[in-house]
C-alpha positions, 0 to 999 in steps of 0.5 A, a space after each residue: 572093401 572085398 580082397 579082389 577073388 583073382 588074389 585069393 591064389 598063393 601065386 598073387 601077390 600084390 593087388 591095386 584096389 581102387 588105386 587113384 591120384 589127384 592133384 589140386 593146382 589152385 582150385 582144380 582137381 587134375 585126376 590122374 589115376 582112376 580107380 586101378 586095379 591090378 594083380 600082379 603073379 608071383 612068376 609075371 612080368 608085367 609091360 605099362 605103357 602110355 603116352 607121356 606123361 599120363 601117369 604111368 611114373 606116378 603109377 609105378 610110384 604107388 605100387 613101389 609105396 614112394 607116393 600114397 594115393 589120394 584113394 584106394 588100397 594096395 594088398 600085399 600077402 593080403 595086408 594093406 601096405 598103406 595101411 603102415 604108417 610111413 615108418 613101416 612103410 620106409 621098413 616094408 619097401 626096404 624089404 620088398 621091392 626093389 626099384 630100377 629108374 631110367 636114371 640110375 640114382 646111383 651115390 658118385 662117390 661110392 664104388 659099385 660094391 658099396 652101392 649096390 649093398 646100400 640097401 642092405 646095409 640101411 636095412 642092418 643086416 649082416 655085412 660080411 652076409 651082403 658084401 658076399 650077396 653083392 659081390 654075387 649079384 655083380 658078377 652075375 651082371 657082369 661087372 665081377 671086374 668092376 667092384 671097386 670102380 666109382 659111379 662115373 668110371 662106368 659106362 653108361 650100361 655098367 652104371 645100370 646096370 648095378 642099379 639093377 643089381 641094387 633092386 635086387 639085394 635085398 631079394 624082393 618080393 616085386 620089382 619095379 622098372 621105370 623105362 630103365 633101359 630109355 638111356 640108353 643106345 639100342 643093343 645097349 638096352 636090349 642086354 639091360 633088359 635081357 639081364 632084367 628077365 635073366 634076372 627075375 627067371 631066377 626068384 619066386 618075384 613080379 617084375 613090372 616095367 613101364 616103357 615106351 619100348 614096343 620091342 619090350 612091351 611084347 617081349 613081356 608076360 602082360 602088356 597093360 597100357 594106361 590111357 586117361 588115369 585108366 589101366 587097360 589090358 
């Protein structure tokens, strides 16, 4: 299988080719994703929209290597990511991909600062450097005065801003956001999206966001629709 021509340029970092995802239910095969092809360009933001249950989160999990496809390849800098074993894949994910979910998935027993530091600590990075980077990121998202607060002491919008900072701590090449504003009121959601755009523009990376909000999707460089397992530009 050849690498997509559009990914031959230096700006094209991730490229999904022929991605398929099936699930077996009894003797029935459910096709969720059918031959997905997608090239992600550094510096660009792509929105993925579609009806609930159409497979948007499944696709995001495959792009982020949380899940493996039933068939197909995911290239990063011309190498097939899914050729890695699970240990190698976990290391790749930690160092290359940042995630922001609808529900922040912060650890309640830790402070905002400690939550942001977590990916760097898992990777074994220098602790002093991680602390400096985490403090800097929390300052950028407007939470410099909340670093020592635990998750339960933060508002929903503040929790999502901590999650955004955590996603950026490893300086990822790919940022994936799954309905990051879906659990917030409109005003707070717009603020979080503005921050996501600002942080995206500050680093050489690709961003993919799943959203049901057509206004936010329209503010991104590309808008793709997933329907019947097929991705349409």
